[in-house]
C-alpha positions in Angstrom: -3.4 -6.9 -11.9 -6.0 -6.7 -9.7 -8.9 -4.0 -10.4 -7.9 -1.4 -7.6 -4.8 -2.8 -6.5 -1.2 -0.8 -6.4 0.2 -0.2 -10.2 3.1 1.7 -9.1 5.5 1.7 -6.3 7.7 5.2 -5.6 9.6 6.9 -3.0 10.2 9.9 -1.9 13.6 11.5 -2.4 14.4 13.0 1.5 16.8 15.6 -0.8 15.3 16.9 -3.7 11.3 15.4 -2.7 11.4 13.8 -6.2 9.5 10.8 -6.7 11.2 7.9 -8.0 9.7 4.7 -9.0 10.5 1.6 -7.4 10.8 -1.1 -10.0 9.6 -3.9 -7.3 7.3 -4.2 -4.5 10.5 -6.2 -2.7 12.5 -3.4 -3.4 10.2 -0.6 -2.0 9.4 -3.1 0.8 12.7 -2.9 1.5 13.1 0.7 1.2 10.1 1.6 3.7 11.0 -1.3 5.9 14.2 0.9 7.1 13.0 4.1 5.8 13.6 6.0 9.0 17.4 4.7 10.0 18.3 4.9 5.9 16.0 7.2 4.4 15.7 7.3 0.5 17.6 9.4 -2.1 18.0 9.8 -5.6 21.4 8.0 -5.4 19.9 4.9 -4.4 18.5 4.4 -8.0 20.6 3.1 -10.9 21.8 6.1 -13.0 19.5 8.3 -11.5 20.3 11.5 -9.3 18.6 14.7 -7.6 19.4 16.8 -11.3 17.0 14.4 -13.0 13.5 15.1 -13.6 11.0 13.3 -11.2 9.8 9.3 -12.6 6.2 10.5 -11.6 4.6 13.5 -10.1 2.2 13.7 -7.3 -0.9 14.6 -8.6 -4.7 13.8 -9.2 -4.2 11.7 -12.3 -3.8 8.7 -10.0 -4.9 7.9 -6.5 -2.0 7.9 -4.2 -1.4 6.0 -1.0 1.0 7.0 1.8 2.5 3.6 3.6 3.4 4.1 7.6 7.4 3.7 7.5 9.4 0.6 8.8 6.4 -2.0 8.6 8.1 -5.2 8.4 9.0 -6.7 4.9 6.7 -9.4 3.8 8.2 -13.0 4.4 10.0 -14.6 1.7 7.7 -17.0 -0.6 4.5 -14.8 0.3 2.8 -12.1 -2.0 1.5 -9.2 0.3 -1.9 -7.7 -2.0 -3.4 -4.3 -1.3 -7.0 -3.8 -2.8 -8.4 -0.2 -2.8 -12.4 -0.7 -1.9 -14.7 0.8 -4.4 -15.8 3.6 -2.0 -12.3 4.4 -2.1 -12.4 4.6 1.9 -9.4 2.8 2.8 -7.3 -0.8 1.0 -7.8 -4.1 2.5 -4.3 -6.5 2.7 -4.2 -10.0 1.9 -1.3 -12.3 1.6 -0.9 -15.3 -0.7 0.8 -18.1 0.3 3.1 -19.9 -0.9 0.6 -22.4 -2.2 -1.4 -20.3 -3.7 -4.2 -19.3 -1.0 -5.4 -16.6 0.1 -5.4 -15.1 3.5 -6.9 -12.6 4.8 -6.5 -12.3 9.2 -3.8 -12.8 11.7 -5.8 -15.8 12.6 -5.8 -17.2 9.0 -1.8 -16.4 8.5 -1.3 -18.5 12.6 -3.7 -21.1 11.2 -1.8 -21.5 7.9 1.5 -21.3 9.4 0.6 -24.3 12.2 -0.5 -26.2 9.2 2.3 -25.6 7.1 5.5 -25.8 9.3 7.8 -24.6 6.5 8.9 -21.9 5.7 10.4 -21.8 9.6 11.0 -18.8 11.3 8.2 -17.5 10.2 5.4 -15.9 12.7 1.9 -14.4 12.4 4.0 -11.6 14.1 6.0 -10.9 11.0 2.5 -10.0 8.8 1.2 -6.6 8.6 -2.4 -5.8 7.9 -2.1 -2.2 8.5 -3.6 0.2 5.3 -1.8 2.6 3.7 -3.7 6.4 4.0 -5.4 7.6 0.8 -4.5 11.1 -0.3 -8.3 12.8 -0.2 -6.9 15.1 -2.6 -6.3 12.5 -5.4 -9.5 10.4 -4.8 -11.4 11.1 -8.5 -13.8 13.9 -8.3 -16.8 11.2 -9.3 -16.2 9.5 -6.2 -15.9 12.3 -3.9 -19.5 13.2 -5.5 -21.2 10.0 -5.0 -19.9 10.3 -1.5 -21.3 13.7 -0.9 -24.5 12.5 -2.6 -24.7 9.5 0.0 -23.9 11.7 2.6 -27.0 13.9 2.0 -29.6 11.1 1.8 -28.4 9.5 4.7 -28.9 13.1 6.4 -32.1 13.5 5.1 -33.3 10.3 6.2 -32.1 11.2 9.6 -34.0 14.6 9.7 -37.6 12.9 8.4 -37.3 10.3 11.5 
C-alpha cells in the first residue's frame, strides 16, 4: 500500500450512526455511488445489525476523510488511488489503467481512451478527480503544529517586508 493512501473504507449506518468497515474499494464505491437514493444501514453487511458494536470508531487514531455522495463508480478494469499529501492539505486522485499506466488528469484519461478503444463505452466523463474532505479534527497534532509554525514564519517574513 502506498504511504498516505486509503487503508480502510467505512460507511456510516443511517439508523444507528455506527461505522461499518467495507471490505473492498469496489463495494465502497457502489455504496457511495447510490447513497442518496439507497442509504447505507447495518443490515447491508452480512451478519451485522445495529445491535452490534461499531466496526471502527471515529477518532484521531487515524486521519478520516469524507467523500461526496453519488460519485460515479470507477470504470471496470481501472483502479482509483487516493494519496494524502505530506502536509495533509488534500488527497490527490489517480487512476491506474488496465495496462498499469497512472493517469493524473481528465486529459490524460481522454488520450488513453483514444489510444485504447477497449473497454468500449467508457468515456473521460466516467472518471471523477474530486477529493474527499479531510476531517481537520483527525489530522495528527504534529502536522497541525508544523502548519502553525510555517504560518507564523510566513507572517513574520511578510511583516518584515
